[in-house]
C-alpha positions as CSV (number, residue, x, y, z in Angstrom):
1,M,1.5,24.2,8.9
2,S,-1.9,23.9,7.6
3,K,-3.8,20.3,7.9
4,L,-4.2,20.3,3.9
5,K,-0.1,20.7,3.8
6,A,0.5,18.6,6.3
7,I,-1.3,15.8,4.3
8,I,0.0,16.5,1.2
9,N,3.6,16.5,2.7
10,K,3.4,12.8,3.7
11,I,3.3,12.4,-0.6
12,S,6.2,11.9,-1.9
13,E,8.1,10.8,-5.3
14,I,10.4,7.9,-4.7
15,G,13.7,9.8,-4.3
16,D,12.8,11.8,-1.4
17,L,10.3,8.8,0.0
18,L,14.0,7.3,0.5
19,K,15.5,10.1,2.0
20,K,12.8,10.2,4.8
21,A,13.1,6.3,5.1
22,N,16.7,6.5,5.7
23,D,16.0,9.3,8.2
24,W,13.3,6.7,9.9
25,K,15.8,4.3,10.0
26,F,18.5,6.2,11.3
27,Q,16.3,6.8,14.2
28,N,15.8,3.0,14.7
29,Q,11.9,3.7,13.4
30,K,10.5,0.2,12.3
31,I,9.1,0.8,9.0
32,V,6.1,-1.2,7.4
33,F,5.1,-1.1,3.8
34,T,1.9,-2.3,1.8
35,N,0.4,-1.5,-1.6
36,G,-2.7,-1.2,-3.1
37,V,-4.9,0.4,-5.6
38,F,-7.4,2.0,-2.6
39,D,-9.8,3.4,-5.2
40,I,-13.0,3.5,-3.1
41,L,-11.8,3.7,0.6
42,H,-14.3,1.5,2.9
43,R,-14.3,0.2,6.1
44,G,-12.0,-2.5,5.1
45,H,-9.0,-0.8,3.7
46,I,-9.2,1.4,7.0
47,E,-9.1,-1.7,9.4
48,Y,-6.5,-3.4,7.1
49,L,-4.1,-0.2,6.8
50,A,-4.7,0.6,10.7
51,Q,-3.5,-3.0,11.7
52,A,-0.5,-2.7,9.3
53,A,0.8,0.1,11.1
54,D,0.4,-1.3,14.3
55,F,3.3,-3.7,12.8
56,G,5.8,-1.1,13.4
57,D,6.7,3.1,13.8
58,V,6.3,4.5,10.6
59,L,3.5,3.2,7.5
60,I,4.1,3.8,3.9
61,V,1.6,3.1,1.5
62,G,2.2,2.4,-2.1
63,I,-0.5,3.5,-4.6
64,N,-1.1,2.2,-7.9
65,S,-0.9,4.7,-10.7
66,D,-4.2,5.3,-12.9
67,N,-1.6,3.1,-15.7
68,S,-1.0,0.3,-13.5
69,V,-4.6,-0.2,-12.5
70,K,-5.6,-0.2,-16.0
71,R,-2.7,-2.8,-17.0
72,L,-3.7,-5.0,-14.2
73,G,-7.4,-5.6,-15.4
74,K,-9.6,-4.2,-12.7
75,G,-12.4,-3.1,-15.5
76,D,-12.4,-0.4,-18.2
77,S,-14.0,2.0,-15.3
78,R,-11.3,1.6,-13.1
79,P,-9.5,3.5,-11.5
80,L,-12.9,5.6,-10.5
81,Q,-10.4,8.1,-8.8
82,D,-7.5,9.1,-10.3
83,E,-4.0,8.6,-8.8
84,N,-3.6,12.0,-7.0
85,S,-6.9,11.8,-5.5
86,R,-6.3,8.2,-4.0
87,A,-3.0,9.2,-2.9
88,L,-4.2,12.4,-0.9
89,I,-7.5,10.3,0.5
90,I,-4.6,7.5,2.0
91,G,-2.5,10.5,3.2
92,G,-5.5,11.8,5.2
93,L,-5.5,8.8,7.6
94,T,-3.6,9.7,10.7
95,F,-1.8,6.2,10.8
96,V,-0.3,6.6,7.4
97,D,3.1,8.3,7.4
98,A,4.0,8.4,3.7
99,V,2.7,7.6,0.6
100,V,4.5,7.1,-2.9
101,I,2.5,6.6,-6.3
102,F,4.3,3.5,-8.2
103,E,4.2,3.3,-12.1
104,N,4.9,-0.6,-12.3
105,D,2.6,-3.3,-12.0
106,T,4.0,-4.6,-9.0
107,P,5.8,-2.6,-6.0
108,L,8.9,-5.0,-6.4
109,N,11.3,-1.9,-7.7
110,L,10.0,0.4,-4.6
111,I,10.4,-2.8,-2.3
112,T,13.8,-3.1,-3.4
113,K,14.8,0.4,-2.9
114,L,13.3,0.8,0.5
115,I,13.8,-2.6,2.0
116,P,11.4,-2.0,4.8
117,D,11.2,-3.7,8.1
118,V,8.0,-5.4,7.4
119,L,5.9,-6.0,4.4
120,V,2.0,-6.5,4.9
121,K,-0.9,-7.6,2.2
122,G,-4.4,-8.7,2.7
123,G,-5.9,-12.0,3.2
124,D,-5.9,-13.3,-0.5
125,Y,-2.0,-13.7,-0.3
126,D,0.4,-16.4,1.6
127,A,3.3,-14.9,3.4
128,K,4.8,-18.5,3.2
129,S,4.5,-18.9,-0.8
130,I,7.8,-18.8,-2.2
131,D,6.8,-19.6,-6.0
132,V,6.7,-16.4,-7.7
133,S,4.0,-17.9,-9.8
134,D,1.5,-18.5,-7.3
135,K,-1.2,-16.0,-7.2
136,K,-0.6,-16.0,-3.6
137,Y,3.0,-14.9,-3.4
138,I,3.5,-11.6,-2.1
139,V,5.7,-9.7,-4.5
140,G,9.1,-8.4,-2.7
141,S,8.6,-10.9,0.3
142,D,11.9,-12.7,-0.4
143,V,13.7,-9.1,-0.3
144,V,12.0,-8.1,2.8
145,K,13.4,-11.9,4.2
146,N,16.7,-12.0,2.8
147,N,17.2,-8.5,4.7
148,G,15.9,-9.6,7.9
149,G,12.5,-8.5,7.6
150,E,9.1,-9.8,8.0
151,V,6.3,-10.6,5.9
152,E,2.7,-10.3,7.4
153,V,-1.0,-11.0,6.3
154,I,-3.9,-9.3,7.4
155,P,-7.3,-11.5,6.8
156,F,-10.0,-9.1,5.2
157,V,-12.7,-8.0,7.0
158,E,-15.9,-10.1,5.7
159,G,-18.4,-8.3,3.3
160,Y,-16.0,-5.0,2.4
161,S,-14.8,-4.9,-1.3
162,T,-14.5,-2.3,-3.9
163,S,-15.9,-4.6,-6.2
164,K,-18.6,-5.2,-4.2
165,I,-19.5,-1.8,-3.4
166,E,-18.9,-0.8,-7.0
167,E,-21.9,-3.7,-8.3
168,K,-24.0,-2.0,-5.3
169,I,-23.8,1.3,-7.3
170,K,-24.3,0.1,-10.2
171,R,-27.6,-1.9,-9.1
172,G,-28.9,1.5,-7.8
């Protein structure tokens, strides 16, 4: 199989992803899930995703669809790269096992169907928050915890963010 085909095979629709996840669970593989926009891939993303992968055997990454990015208010110019390009780029990382694009504003529906062993988010979230109106609340954390899973938060890599890169590009 070609390298490109192997990357493309990591990208799944939700139904196919659930079949893969069931196979991994049957093999006693610990499934880790995280999500994001991943518009301009940078060092912070790489370190974050690599650390997320270390929490288990299989790393599944949910990618916000183009429409959901626009609804999230990331700015008129976002996303800079379309959802399929972002999925392919994330799928190209050796420590990512599966990628799925989700249309909703949050991955709650996906997490509820997937029931990962570990849910991971970045440093602007709080794994202990139980108030869904709290900006630091991790969507789906209750689902994961209620099914015996773990919720982990990985600190940001200082100085790296898509917004900062976008600002730097605009300044020239």
